[in-house]
C-alpha positions as CSV (number, residue, x, y, z in Angstrom):
1,X,13.2,9.0,-29.9
2,X,11.1,11.3,-27.2
3,X,10.5,7.8,-24.7
4,X,13.9,7.3,-24.7
5,X,15.2,10.6,-23.7
6,X,11.9,10.5,-21.3
7,X,13.1,7.1,-19.9
8,X,17.2,8.4,-19.8
9,X,15.4,11.5,-17.6
10,X,13.4,9.3,-15.3
11,X,16.5,7.1,-15.0
12,X,18.7,9.7,-13.0
13,X,16.5,9.2,-9.9
14,X,17.8,6.4,-8.1
15,X,19.1,3.6,-7.6
16,X,16.4,3.0,-5.1
17,X,15.8,0.3,-2.4
18,X,12.8,-1.1,-1.5
19,X,12.3,-2.7,2.1
20,X,9.1,-5.1,2.0
21,X,9.5,-5.5,-1.4
22,X,8.6,-8.6,-2.4
23,X,5.4,-7.6,-0.6
24,X,1.5,-6.5,-2.4
25,X,2.7,-2.6,-3.2
26,X,6.5,-3.5,-2.9
27,X,6.5,-5.3,-5.6
28,X,4.7,-3.6,-8.4
29,X,6.1,-0.4,-6.8
30,X,9.7,-2.2,-7.9
31,X,8.7,-3.0,-11.5
32,X,6.9,0.8,-11.8
33,X,10.6,2.3,-11.3
34,X,12.4,-0.8,-13.3
35,X,10.5,-0.6,-16.4
36,X,10.8,3.5,-16.4
37,X,14.3,3.5,-16.3
38,X,15.4,3.1,-12.3
39,X,18.2,0.8,-10.6
40,X,16.3,-1.2,-8.2
41,X,17.2,-3.5,-5.3
42,X,14.2,-5.0,-3.0
43,X,14.5,-6.1,0.6
44,X,12.7,-8.2,2.0
45,X,12.9,-11.6,4.4
46,X,9.9,-13.5,2.8
47,X,7.8,-13.6,6.6
48,X,4.9,-12.9,5.7
49,X,3.3,-15.8,3.5
50,X,2.2,-13.7,0.7
51,X,5.4,-11.8,-0.3
52,X,7.6,-13.7,-2.9
53,X,10.9,-12.7,-5.1
54,X,8.5,-15.4,-7.5
55,X,6.6,-13.3,-9.4
56,X,6.0,-11.5,-12.7
57,X,6.8,-8.3,-11.4
58,X,9.8,-8.6,-10.0
59,X,11.0,-10.9,-12.8
60,X,13.2,-8.7,-14.2
61,X,16.6,-9.5,-14.3
62,X,17.4,-5.7,-13.7
63,X,15.6,-5.6,-10.1
64,X,17.7,-7.3,-7.4
65,X,16.2,-9.2,-4.7
66,X,17.8,-9.9,-1.7
67,X,16.6,-11.8,1.2
68,X,17.5,-10.1,4.5
69,X,15.7,-8.0,7.4
70,X,15.4,-4.7,8.5
71,X,16.4,-5.9,11.5
72,X,19.6,-6.7,10.2
73,X,21.9,-3.7,11.0
74,X,24.9,-3.9,9.3
75,X,22.9,-5.1,5.7
76,X,20.6,-2.1,6.0
77,X,23.8,-0.1,6.7
78,X,25.3,-1.4,3.0
79,X,22.3,-1.4,1.2
80,X,21.4,2.0,2.5
81,X,25.2,3.9,2.3
82,X,24.5,1.9,-1.8
83,X,21.2,3.5,-2.5
84,X,20.5,7.5,-2.4
85,X,16.7,6.8,-2.6
86,X,14.8,4.6,-0.1
87,X,11.2,3.2,-0.2
88,X,10.2,1.7,3.8
89,X,7.2,-0.9,3.1
90,X,9.0,-3.3,6.1
91,X,6.0,-4.2,8.4
92,X,3.7,-6.0,9.9
93,X,0.3,-6.0,7.6
94,X,-3.1,-7.3,8.1
95,X,-5.4,-5.9,11.0
96,X,-5.6,-9.8,12.8
97,X,-2.1,-10.4,12.7
98,X,-1.5,-7.2,14.2
99,X,-4.4,-7.9,17.1
100,X,-3.1,-11.1,18.0
101,X,0.6,-10.2,17.2
102,X,1.6,-7.4,19.2
103,X,5.5,-7.8,20.4
104,X,6.3,-8.2,16.6
105,X,3.9,-5.4,15.8
106,X,5.9,-2.9,18.5
107,X,9.6,-4.5,17.2
108,X,8.3,-3.0,13.6
109,X,10.4,0.1,15.7
110,X,13.7,-1.5,15.7
111,X,13.6,-1.8,11.8
112,X,12.5,1.4,11.0
113,X,15.5,2.9,14.1
114,X,18.0,0.7,11.5
115,X,17.1,2.6,8.6
116,X,16.8,5.8,10.4
117,X,20.1,5.8,11.8
118,X,21.7,4.5,8.2
119,X,19.9,7.6,6.2
120,X,22.4,10.7,5.6
121,X,21.4,14.2,4.6
122,X,22.1,13.3,0.6
123,X,19.7,10.3,1.1
124,X,15.7,10.7,-0.1
125,X,13.1,8.4,1.6
126,X,9.5,7.8,1.2
127,X,7.8,5.8,4.3
128,X,4.5,3.3,4.0
129,X,3.0,4.7,6.7
130,X,-1.1,3.7,7.0
131,X,-4.7,5.4,7.3
132,X,-4.9,3.7,10.7
133,X,-2.8,6.4,12.5
134,X,-5.6,8.5,12.5
135,X,-8.0,6.1,14.3
136,X,-11.6,6.4,14.9
137,X,-10.8,9.8,13.3
138,X,-15.0,9.9,12.6
139,X,-16.3,10.4,16.2
140,X,-14.6,13.6,16.3
141,X,-14.5,14.7,12.7
142,X,-17.7,14.8,11.0
143,X,-15.4,15.0,7.0
144,X,-12.8,13.4,5.6
145,X,-9.4,12.5,6.8
146,X,-6.5,15.6,6.5
147,X,-2.9,15.0,6.7
148,X,-2.5,17.0,10.0
149,X,-6.1,16.2,11.9
150,X,-5.8,14.7,15.1
151,X,-5.4,11.2,16.2
152,X,-8.1,9.3,17.8
153,X,-7.5,5.8,19.6
154,X,-9.0,3.9,22.2
155,X,-7.4,3.6,25.6
156,X,-4.0,1.1,25.5
157,X,-5.3,-2.3,26.4
158,X,-7.0,-1.9,23.1
159,X,-4.8,-3.9,20.5
160,X,-6.3,-2.3,17.7
161,X,-4.3,0.1,18.2
162,X,-1.0,-1.0,18.5
163,X,-0.1,-0.8,15.4
164,X,-1.8,2.6,14.3
165,X,0.3,3.7,16.7
166,X,4.3,2.0,16.1
167,X,3.2,3.6,12.5
168,X,3.1,7.5,14.1
169,X,6.4,6.5,15.9
170,X,8.1,5.6,12.7
171,X,6.7,8.7,11.1
172,X,8.3,10.5,14.0
173,X,11.8,9.1,13.7
174,X,11.7,9.4,9.6
175,X,10.9,13.1,9.7
176,X,13.1,13.8,12.4
177,X,16.0,11.3,10.0
178,X,19.0,13.3,8.5
179,X,16.8,12.4,4.9
180,X,14.3,14.0,2.9
181,X,11.4,12.3,3.7
182,X,7.6,12.2,2.7
183,X,5.6,9.9,4.6
184,X,2.5,8.3,2.2
185,X,-0.9,7.2,4.6
186,X,-2.0,4.7,2.8
187,X,-6.0,4.3,2.4
188,X,-6.5,0.5,1.6
189,X,-5.4,0.1,-1.8
190,X,-6.1,-3.3,-3.0
191,X,-5.5,-5.2,-7.0
192,X,-4.5,-8.3,-8.4
193,X,-1.8,-10.5,-6.3
194,X,-3.1,-9.0,-2.9
195,X,-3.3,-11.1,0.2
196,X,-2.8,-14.3,-1.7
197,X,-2.5,-17.4,-0.7
198,X,-3.9,-16.0,2.8
199,X,-6.2,-13.6,2.5
200,X,-5.9,-10.5,5.2
201,X,-7.5,-7.5,4.5
202,X,-11.7,-7.5,3.0
203,X,-11.7,-7.8,-0.6
204,X,-9.3,-10.2,-0.2
205,X,-11.9,-12.3,2.7
206,X,-14.9,-11.5,0.1
207,X,-13.0,-12.9,-3.0
208,X,-12.3,-15.9,-1.2
209,X,-15.4,-16.2,0.1
210,X,-16.9,-15.9,-3.5
211,X,-14.8,-18.3,-5.3
212,X,-15.8,-20.6,-2.3
213,X,-19.6,-19.8,-2.7
214,X,-19.7,-19.3,0.9
215,X,-21.6,-16.3,3.0
216,X,-19.9,-12.9,3.3
217,X,-19.0,-12.0,6.7
218,X,-19.3,-8.1,8.0
219,X,-17.8,-7.2,11.6
220,X,-20.1,-5.3,12.5
221,X,-23.5,-4.0,10.7
222,X,-21.4,-2.9,7.8
223,X,-22.5,0.2,7.7
224,X,-19.3,1.4,8.7
225,X,-17.4,3.1,5.8
226,X,-13.8,2.5,3.5
227,X,-12.7,4.2,0.9
228,X,-10.5,1.4,-1.4
229,X,-7.6,3.2,-4.3
230,X,-7.2,0.6,-7.1
231,X,-3.4,-0.9,-7.1
232,X,-2.3,0.9,-10.9
233,X,-3.7,4.8,-9.2
234,X,-1.9,3.7,-5.8
235,X,1.4,3.0,-7.6
236,X,1.1,6.4,-9.6
237,X,0.4,8.5,-6.5
238,X,3.7,6.5,-4.9
239,X,6.1,7.6,-8.6
240,X,4.5,11.6,-8.3
241,X,5.5,11.3,-4.7
242,X,8.6,10.2,-5.1
243,X,9.5,12.3,-8.0
244,X,8.4,15.6,-5.8
245,X,10.9,14.5,-2.8
246,X,13.1,13.9,-5.5
247,X,13.3,17.0,-8.1
248,X,13.3,19.0,-3.8
249,X,15.9,17.0,-2.7
250,X,17.7,19.5,-0.3
251,X,14.5,22.1,0.8
252,X,11.7,20.8,2.9
253,X,13.2,18.2,5.3
254,X,9.7,16.9,6.0
255,X,6.1,16.1,4.0
256,X,3.0,13.8,4.2
257,X,0.5,12.7,2.3
258,X,-3.1,11.2,1.7
259,X,-2.9,8.8,-0.4
260,X,-6.3,7.1,-1.3
261,X,-9.4,7.3,-3.5
262,X,-11.7,10.2,-1.9
263,X,-15.1,7.9,-2.8
264,X,-16.0,5.9,0.0
265,X,-18.4,3.5,0.7
266,X,-20.1,1.3,3.3
267,X,-18.7,-2.6,3.8
268,X,-22.1,-4.1,3.2
269,X,-22.0,-1.8,-0.5
270,X,-18.7,-3.4,-0.8
271,X,-19.8,-7.1,-0.3
272,X,-23.1,-7.0,-2.6
273,X,-20.9,-5.0,-4.8
274,X,-18.6,-8.1,-5.0
275,X,-21.6,-10.3,-5.4
276,X,-22.7,-8.2,-8.2
277,X,-19.1,-8.2,-9.6
278,X,-18.9,-12.2,-9.3
279,X,-23.1,-13.1,-11.0
280,X,-21.6,-10.0,-14.1
281,X,-18.7,-12.6,-14.7
282,X,-21.0,-15.9,-14.1
283,X,-18.8,-17.0,-11.5
284,X,-21.4,-18.1,-9.4
285,X,-25.5,-18.6,-10.5
286,X,-26.9,-16.9,-7.9
287,X,-26.6,-14.1,-4.9
288,X,-24.9,-15.1,-1.8
289,X,-25.9,-13.9,1.3
290,X,-24.0,-11.2,2.9
291,X,-24.2,-11.5,6.6
292,X,-23.8,-8.7,9.7
293,X,-21.9,-9.5,13.2
294,X,-20.1,-12.2,11.9
295,X,-16.9,-11.7,11.5
296,X,-15.3,-11.4,14.5
297,X,-11.2,-10.7,15.6
298,X,-9.6,-12.3,18.8
299,X,-9.6,-9.3,20.4
300,X,-13.3,-7.5,20.4
301,X,-12.5,-3.3,19.3
302,X,-14.9,-0.6,18.4
303,X,-15.1,-0.8,14.2
304,X,-17.8,1.2,14.1
305,X,-15.6,4.5,12.4
306,X,-16.3,5.6,9.1
307,X,-12.5,6.3,6.7
308,X,-12.2,8.4,3.8
309,X,-9.3,10.5,2.6
310,X,-9.1,14.3,1.9
311,X,-6.3,14.0,-0.7
312,X,-6.6,18.0,-1.7
313,X,-2.5,18.6,-0.7
314,X,-1.5,15.3,-3.0
315,X,-3.7,16.7,-6.0
316,X,-3.1,20.2,-5.3
317,X,1.1,19.3,-5.0
318,X,1.3,16.1,-7.1
319,X,-0.8,16.4,-9.4
320,X,-3.0,12.9,-8.1
321,X,-6.1,11.4,-8.9
322,X,-7.3,8.7,-8.4
323,X,-8.5,6.9,-12.2
324,X,-10.1,3.4,-11.7
325,X,-13.7,3.0,-10.8
326,X,-14.2,0.6,-7.5
327,X,-16.6,-1.7,-9.9
328,X,-14.1,-1.9,-12.5
329,X,-10.7,-2.2,-10.2
330,X,-13.4,-5.4,-8.3
331,X,-14.2,-7.0,-11.4
332,X,-10.3,-7.1,-12.7
333,X,-9.3,-8.4,-9.4
334,X,-12.0,-11.3,-9.2
335,X,-11.0,-11.9,-12.6
336,X,-7.4,-12.8,-11.4
337,X,-8.1,-14.8,-8.4
338,X,-10.4,-17.1,-10.3
339,X,-8.4,-17.7,-13.0
340,X,-5.5,-18.7,-9.8
341,X,-8.1,-20.8,-8.1
342,X,-8.2,-22.5,-11.8
343,X,-4.6,-22.9,-11.8
344,X,-3.9,-20.5,-14.4
345,X,-1.2,-18.8,-12.7
346,X,0.3,-16.9,-15.6
347,X,-0.5,-13.0,-15.2
348,X,-2.3,-11.3,-18.2
349,X,-1.1,-8.3,-19.5
350,X,-3.6,-6.5,-18.1
351,X,-3.4,-7.8,-14.5
352,X,0.4,-6.3,-14.9
353,X,-0.2,-3.0,-15.8
354,X,1.4,-1.5,-12.9
355,X,4.1,-2.5,-14.2
356,X,4.1,-0.3,-17.6
357,X,6.2,2.1,-17.1
358,X,4.2,4.7,-19.5
359,X,2.5,5.9,-16.5
360,X,5.2,6.4,-14.5
361,X,7.2,8.4,-17.5
362,X,4.1,10.6,-17.8
363,X,3.5,11.3,-14.3
364,X,6.8,12.4,-13.9
365,X,6.7,14.6,-16.7
366,X,3.3,15.6,-15.7
367,X,3.0,20.1,-16.6
368,X,4.5,21.6,-13.7
369,X,6.1,19.1,-12.5
370,X,9.5,20.3,-13.3
C-alpha cells in the first residue's frame, strides 16, 4: 500500500518529454520514470546508429515514442507545450563524430534554441551537458572539477573543442531561458546497451576489442585519468536532479550539478581491468595486448588531461552517491555484450535493473527530499 502511495505521488511530476530519448541514457531514464508512474514521451530522429525505439527499455505501451527532430520548430513547440517537464538530451555524440563533423555539431545549437523558445515560466527543464565543457582542466587545476571552475581549451582550429564550446553555449541558452532549469554535466557513463552496434566511446571500444580478441589500443600512453559511472547510478542522479528541480519550481532559476563517479582510473589501467574481467568470465583464454599510441582520431589534439568530477554539490543537495564499483559494472556490461554477440539478444533482469522504479521511488522520498 505504501509503494502505491509513493508511486501516485511520484506520478504528479510531469508528464515528461525526453529529447534524444532513444539514446543510451535517454531510454533508461524514460523507463525509470515510466516505471515510477510518470507519463513519458520520447522524441528522437534516430539519426544515430545506436539510437532505437526497438529496445526493452522503451517497450512499455505507456511510453509514447515520436520520431522527429528538435530542428522541427513546430513539432518542438507542440510537444514542449504539452509537457511541463522537459529533459533535453538530443545531441551529436562520440569524440570522433564531433571532431570529424564540426558543422553538424555546431548545428545542434538550432535544436536547443527551438527547445528554449518553446519553454515558459511554468516549465522545468533538465539539460544534459557534458564533462567536456571543462576542457583540458587538469592543465590549470590539480584537483577534481567543480561546477564553477574555468574552462580550458586549445585554440579555435582544434576540432576537439567544438563540442564543448557548443555544450557551453547550450548551457547558457537553457540557463537564461524562461523555465526553471538544471544543467547536469555528465561524466563518462557506461553500461549494457551503450554504443551498440557502433562503438563510439572508450568502454564499448575496449569491449569490442575483447570480444573479437584484438589488442586494446590507447590514445597516447594511457596515463590520462578519467572517471566512469555505471548507468544505474547515472539514472539515480538524473532522477534526483528532476525531483529537486520539480519540487523547487518557481524558485531559483538555474542550477548546475556534476553527475559522475568521483574515483578516476588511468585509461591504461581501465584496459587491463577490462581484460581481467574477460579472463574471469572465461571469454578469453589469455591476456590481450594493450598497445600505447595506437588509437588516433582524424585530427590530433591534446589528450593528456585528466577528468574527475567533484560531486560535493550533488552529494549535499541531491544526496547523490554512486554505488556500483567499476569492476562490477564492467563485468555486467561485458556479459551483456557477449550475449549480444552470441545472438542472445533478450536482456536479462540484471541488465535492466535501471528500469526498476523502486530505486526512483526511494530516491524521490529520501530523508530531506521534501
